[in-house]
C-alpha positions in Angstrom: -23.6 -6.3 5.4 -23.1 -5.4 9.1 -21.0 -2.7 10.5 -18.7 -5.4 11.8 -18.1 -6.6 8.2 -17.4 -3.0 7.1 -14.9 -2.6 10.0 -13.2 -5.8 9.1 -12.8 -4.8 5.4 -11.6 -1.3 6.4 -8.9 -2.5 8.8 -7.7 -5.1 6.4 -7.5 -2.5 3.6 -5.7 -0.1 5.9 -3.2 -2.9 6.7 -2.6 -3.5 3.0 -2.3 0.2 2.3 0.4 0.5 5.1 2.3 -2.4 3.6 2.3 -0.8 0.1 3.4 2.5 1.6 6.3 0.9 3.3 7.4 -0.8 0.1 7.0 2.4 -1.9 9.1 4.4 0.6 12.1 2.1 0.7 13.6 3.6 -2.6 13.2 7.1 -1.1 15.4 6.0 1.8 18.0 4.6 -0.6 18.0 8.0 -2.4 18.3 9.9 0.9 21.3 7.8 2.0 22.9 8.4 -1.4 22.4 12.2 -1.0 23.8 12.1 2.5 26.9 10.3 1.2 27.4 12.9 -1.5 26.9 15.8 0.9 29.3 14.5 3.5 31.8 13.2 0.9 32.1 10.0 2.8 30.9 6.5 1.8 28.4 5.0 4.2 29.1 1.3 4.8 26.8 -1.1 3.1 25.7 -2.7 6.3 24.2 0.6 7.4 22.1 0.6 4.2 21.0 -2.9 4.9 20.2 -2.3 8.5 18.2 0.9 7.9 16.2 -0.6 5.0 15.7 -3.8 6.8 14.7 -2.0 10.0 12.1 0.2 8.2 10.7 -2.8 6.3 10.5 -4.8 9.5 8.7 -2.1 11.4 6.3 -1.6 8.5 5.6 -5.4 8.3 5.2 -5.6 12.0 2.8 -2.6 12.1 0.7 -4.2 9.3 0.6 -7.5 11.1 -0.4 -5.8 14.4 -3.2 -4.0 12.6 -4.5 -7.4 11.4 -4.2 -8.9 14.8 -6.0 -5.9 16.4 -8.7 -6.2 13.8 -9.3 -9.8 14.7 -9.5 -9.1 18.4 -11.6 -6.0 18.1 -14.0 -7.8 15.8 -14.3 -10.7 18.1 -15.6 -8.3 20.8 -17.9 -6.3 18.6 -21.6 -7.2 18.5 -22.8 -8.2 15.1 -26.4 -7.0 15.5 -26.0 -3.5 14.1 -26.8 -3.8 10.4 -25.9 -1.3 7.7 -27.8 -1.3 4.5 -25.1 -1.4 1.9 -26.4 -3.1 -1.2 -24.3 -4.7 -4.0 -24.1 -1.5 -6.0 -23.0 0.5 -3.0 -20.1 -1.9 -2.4 -19.0 -1.8 -6.0 -19.2 2.0 -6.0 -16.9 2.2 -2.9 -14.4 -0.2 -4.5 -14.5 1.9 -7.7 -14.0 5.0 -5.7 -11.0 3.5 -3.9 -9.6 2.4 -7.3 -10.0 5.9 -8.7 -8.0 7.2 -5.7 -5.2 4.7 -6.4 -5.2 5.6 -10.1 -5.1 9.4 -9.5 -2.3 9.2 -6.9 -0.2 6.9 -9.1 -0.6 9.1 -12.1 0.2 12.2 -10.0 3.6 10.7 -8.8 4.6 8.7 -11.8 6.1 11.5 -13.9 8.1 12.8 -10.9 9.4 9.3 -10.2 10.8 9.0 -13.7 12.7 12.3 -13.4 15.9 10.4 -12.7 16.1 9.4 -16.4 17.2 12.8 -17.6 19.7 13.4 -14.8 21.4 10.0 -14.3 24.1 8.7 -16.6 24.3 5.4 -14.8 21.5 2.8 -14.6 20.6 1.6 -11.2 17.8 -0.8 -10.2 17.1 1.2 -7.1 16.0 4.1 -9.3 13.3 1.9 -10.8 11.7 0.7 -7.5 9.5 3.7 -7.0 8.2 3.9 -10.6 7.5 0.1 -10.5 5.6 0.5 -7.2 3.5 3.2 -8.7 2.8 1.1 -11.8 1.7 -1.7 -9.5 -0.5 0.8 -7.7 -1.9 2.0 -11.0 -2.7 -1.6 -12.0 -4.5 -2.3 -8.7 -6.5 0.9 -9.1 -7.5 0.1 -12.6 -8.4 -3.4 -11.5 -10.6 -2.0 -8.8 -12.3 0.4 -11.2 -12.9 -2.1 -14.0 -13.4 -5.4 -12.1 -15.1 -4.2 -8.9 -17.4 -7.2 -8.9 -14.5 -9.7 -8.7 -13.0 -7.6 -5.8 -16.3 -7.7 -4.1 -16.3 -11.5 -4.3 -12.7 -11.6 -3.0 -13.6 -9.4 0.0 -16.6 -11.5 0.7 -14.3 -14.5 0.9 -11.9 -12.6 3.2 -14.6 -11.8 5.7 -16.0 -15.4 5.5 -19.5 -14.7 4.2 -19.3 -16.9 1.2 
């Protein structure tokens, strides 16, 4: 595996991480707007909610796309001669380490994200978005830890070496 391949994987993973963070932070924005409404005692029009959430999602998607484009152009200019000796076990260890990070952060935030259950009398789907995102992150992390060989094959296909 060359340093060029490692850079390609790292940039693509960073782009995916950014996309997940944008999706996870949208419910926080909804809760912030609700708090502002209650503090001011005024109702913020629905179109403001839609524009703010859509704007943040658009900026996040655009940033993730630009990182992918920058990765392609940077990798096209990089020389592919420098080789790094990263054997199969090393790749699987790095994937398992990343999966452990996802599992730990999801488990750290999951109880706090379910705190609305004890304080809310009304059910709202926007309250479930953050916990569902964390459950998704937990599933991906567990998949990285348990099935790192399949993820290694997927990343090999993404970089075009298979």
